[in-house]
Structures are given as structure tokens and as C-alpha cells.
N, C-alpha and C positions, 0 to 999 in steps of 0.2 A: 406712184406705182411701186417703186422700190420699197418704200416704207410699208406699204400694204402687204407686199410679198414677205417681208421680214416678219410682220405681225402674224401672218398665217403660219409661217414656219415655226416661230417660237411657240405659238399656241399648240401646235402638234407635238413639238419636242418635249415641252414640260409635262405633257400628259402620257408620254411613253416611259417616264422614269418609274422605276420599281417602287413599290410601297404605297401606302394609303396616306395621302397628304392630310386628310382630316384627323387621322390618328396622330401624325407627327405634330400637327398644330395644337391639338387638344392636350397632348401629353400622355404618357404611359399610365398615369393614374386616373385618367378620365374614364367614365363609365361608357358603356356601349350606347346608351341613350344620348349622352352628350356628343359623342362622336357622330351619331346618326343625325342629330340636329345640325351640327356644323357641316356635315356633308351635304345636307339639304340646303343650307344657307349658301354654300359655295356653288351649288348647282351641279355637284358631282354625280348626283343620281340620274341625271339626264343622259341620253345617248350623246356620244361625242359630236355628232353632226349638229345636234340641237344646241349644244354648248357653243359650237363654232358659229352658228347663226346669231345667237345672242351676243357673242363676243364681237362679231363684225358690226352688228347693229349699234351696240354701245360705242364702238370705236368711231363709227361715222359721226356720232353725236358728240365726240370729244370726251367720252366717259371712259377712263382707263380702269374703272372698277374701284373696289374697296379692299384695303389690306385685311387679310384674314387674321393677322396677329394683333394689329392695333385698332382695327375698325375705323381707321381714318381713310379718306380717299387717297388713291395712289398719287393723284396730282399733288395733294398736300404733302405726302411723304417725299416726293421728288423735289418740290419747291423748298422744303426745309433743308435738304442735303445739297442741292445744286450750288448754292453760293460757296460752300467750302471747296467743292470740286473745281469751280471756276477760278477761285483764287489760286489754288494749287497749279492748275493748268496754265494760267497766265504767267505766274511767277516762273514756272519751269521753262515755258516756251521762250520768254524774254531772255532768261539766263542762257538758254541753249543757243539762241540766235546771236546774242552779244559775244559769245565765245566762239561758236562754231563757224560763223561766216568769216571773221578775221583769221581764224586758224586755218581754214581751208584756203583762203586767199594767200596767206603767207606760204603755205606749202606749195601752191601752184607757182608763185613767182620765184620760189627758191627750189624748184624741182631738181631732185638729184643731189641736193646739198644737205648739210646737217639739219637746218630747220625743217626741211621736208621729212627727214628721217624721224625727228622728234615728234612732229605733228602726226605722222602716220602711226607711230607707236602709241600715242595717246588715243588716236581714233580706234585702233585695234583693241586697246584695253577697254575703251568705253563701250564698244559694240559687243565684246565678249563677256563683259562683267554681268553676272546675274544681279538683277535689281534688288532682290531681297537680301542677298549677301552684302552688297554695298551698303544698303540701309542699316543692316545690323552692325557693320563695322563702324559706320558713322556714329551710331548710338553708343557703341562701346568706347570710342575715342572721345567724342565731344560731349556726351551726356554723362557717362559713367566715370571715365578717367578724369577729364578736364572740368566737368560740370559747368560748361559754358552755355549749353543749349538744352531745352526740354527734350525728353526722349519720346514723348507722345502727346496727343491732344492737339487742340487748335486754339489755344489761348494766347492771343497776341502775335506780333510779327516774328518773334524769335522762334516760335513753334513751327513757323513756315519754312525756316531755313533748311533743316535737314531733309524733309521730304521733297522739297523743290530741287535741292542739289542732287538728290538721288535720282529723281526723274529726269532732270536736265542732262545728266551725264551721258545717257544713251542717246538722247535726241541731239545733243551737241556733237557727239561723234558721227552720227549719221549725217547731220547737216554739213559738217566739215568735210566729210568724204565726198558728198555730192558737189559741194562748192569747189573743191579742188579739181574734180573731174571736169566740171563745166568750165572752170576758168582756164584749164589747160587747153581745152578746145578753142575757146574764144581768143586766147592770147596769140594764136597762130593765124588769126583772120587778117585779111588785107587791110581793113580799116584800122586795126591796131598798129600794124606796121606803118601805115600812112601817118598816124598820129606820132609815132616815134620819129619818123623821118622828118616831120615838121618841127621837131624840137620840143615837143610837149614834155612837161615834167613827168618823170616816172610815176609819181603818185597820182597825177591826173590821168595818165593812161590807164592805170590799174583800176582806180575807183570810179572815174567818170565814164571811160569808154568800155573797158573790159567787164567790170563787175556788173554794171547795169544790164548788159546784154547776156550775162551768164546767170542772171537771177531767176529766169523762168523755171528751170527744174528745181532750183533751191526753194522757191516759193511753194511749189507743189509739195515738196517734202515737209516744209514747215507746216503747211495746211493739214497734211495727213497726220503729222505728229500731234498737232494741236487737237484735231478731231478725235484721235485715239485717247488723249488725256482727258478730254471732256467726257468721253465714255466711261471714265472712272479708272484710275490707276489702281487696280485691285490689289496687287501685291504690296505696293507702297502704302496704300491707305490701311491695309491690314497690319503691316509692320509698325507703322507709326500711330495706329489707332486714330486715323484721321476720319472724321465723321462725314465722309463724302458719299457719292453715288456708288463707287466701287465697293466700299464696305457694305453699303445697304444691299447691293446685289448679292454679295456672298452670304450675308445673314438671311436674306430672303430665300436663297436656294436651299440652304440647310434647313430652313423652317418650312420648305415647300409652300411658300406663300405665292401661289400662282399669279394673282393679279399684279403684285409688285414686280415680279420677275418679267412678266409680259410688258408691263408699262415701262419699265426701265429699258428693256431692249428696243422697244418702239421709240422711246425718247432718244436713245443713243443713235439709232439709225437716222432719225430726223436731224439731229445735231450734225452728224457726219455729212449728210446731204447739203445742209446749209453752209457748212464750212467749205465744201468743194465748190459750191456756187460762188462763194466769196472769193475763193482763190482764182476762179476763172475771170471774175471781174477785175481783180487786181492785175492780171496780165496786161490789160490795156493801159494801165498806169505806168508800168515799169518797162514795157517793150513797145516802142513806137511802130513796130512792124505788125503788131496785132491790132486789128480793127473789128469792131462789133457793129453790125448793121442794125 
């Protein structure tokens, strides 16, 4: 139902944009006859209610339409770009989790001391830093000055480093902040005090007793961040010329390619719903207090 509501909303929104999409797609040098033929092929001559009926009918059959720019099916366009976005999202999320969770745990266990201050400063910097600015600075330092890494494209693993670090920085800071907050709450629970009183090693208390019970909100944040990245990191993919879904969305919006824009938004909403479902299922694995009937 959520995906259907999103589909109807994006259908209406793309049609209230000013300008003639047929003229934009055909180009300024195209004749009126060519524009008219393109408008008829896209179904733009029909009343909006009829366009909506056709759109919903095709959507129910799993048909997202045909790209007005390339004449390929929208499904084909998405399938061609999705692997690049998936690689970038996975790399960024793994990097953010590997740094963010230990950083937040360290800040919570050393609350009020210098490690907490350093971690909080890094988190503040990460949350406040504009993604496009960080990406440009990384390109300037590691691609132009040092010539260690490619500045753009998706050829090989080295080209994945800069965009994944750029994306991971914000996610890492967000995950670290939530981890610290959740850990501070859990560390004051009775079962943690009991484990300490029994003589359990500090590392065991933190990682086995406290962290596992503090992971529920952290898992939620990780899932949300991963879902957003799967939806296409538009700024990062644009800065690094990464051939993913985010860049495809930007190109399609400027070209007024209705079918691709609609198909991408529907695909994004479906991915986000599936990620949220997966997060709910993971709760049962990490928290013994959660039971699903």
C-alpha cells in the first residue's frame, strides 16, 4: 500500500512540473511534428486521469514503462545501474558500522573523559560536513595532489574508495551518536551492575552484556542509512561520476523522462520497505526479549 501511494504521488508530481517534456526530450532543434509524435508516444495528449489509469494498469502488471530518452524499458535501465549503487551502499555501510559502533561504544564507556570528547568532536564534524564538499576535498587531496586514487568512474576497487568514504562519514557519525546514547542507557541497567559485581571482565561486560542489548536502535539507524543509500546517493554519485541510480535519477529529471523518474521512485520505496522488514526480523536475533509469533 505504501509503495502504491508513493507511485500515485510521484505520478502527479512529475506532471505538475513546468514546461513541455516532449520538447525537452526532443531538443530545441526538433520540429513541431517530431515533438507532436513524441508527445503522442508518451501519452501526454491524453487527459491526466486517463494517463493515471494507464499508469496504474501497467504498474499492476509489473511494467514500469519505457524510457523516453533511450527507448529501453525502465526495468532494464534500473537493472543496469543498480549493481553500482549496491556496491557503493554496501561498502559505505560496512565502513560506517566498523568505525561507528566501536567509536560510540568507546565514547559511552569513557563518558566525560577525553576519548568521549574526541569521539563527540568527530561525530559533530561528520554530521555537519556537507557530502559534496567532503567529496571534492577528497578528490583534491587523494586524486589531484597525491594521485593515489581515481577521481571519478567505477573502474576497479580503487575507484570505490573515495565515494564510499565520503558516504560513510556521515553514516558513521550518526551510528556512533546513537550507539553512545544507547550504551549510556544500558550501562546503568541492573543486569550490567550484576555482571560487574560477579567479577566479569570489563570487555565481556561491554561487548557481551551491554552492547548486544543496546543494538536495537543502532540496527534501526543502520537499516535506515542503508535504505537511503540504496535509493541512490545523488550528490556523491554526481561528484564522483558514479554510474548508479542516483545519477540516473538526476539525469532523468533534467531530461523530463517521466517513466524513468516514476520507476526509480517506486523502486526506491520498495527497497526501503524491504530493508525495514529485514531490520524488524533482525531484532529477534539480537534481542532475546523480542519474540515474533
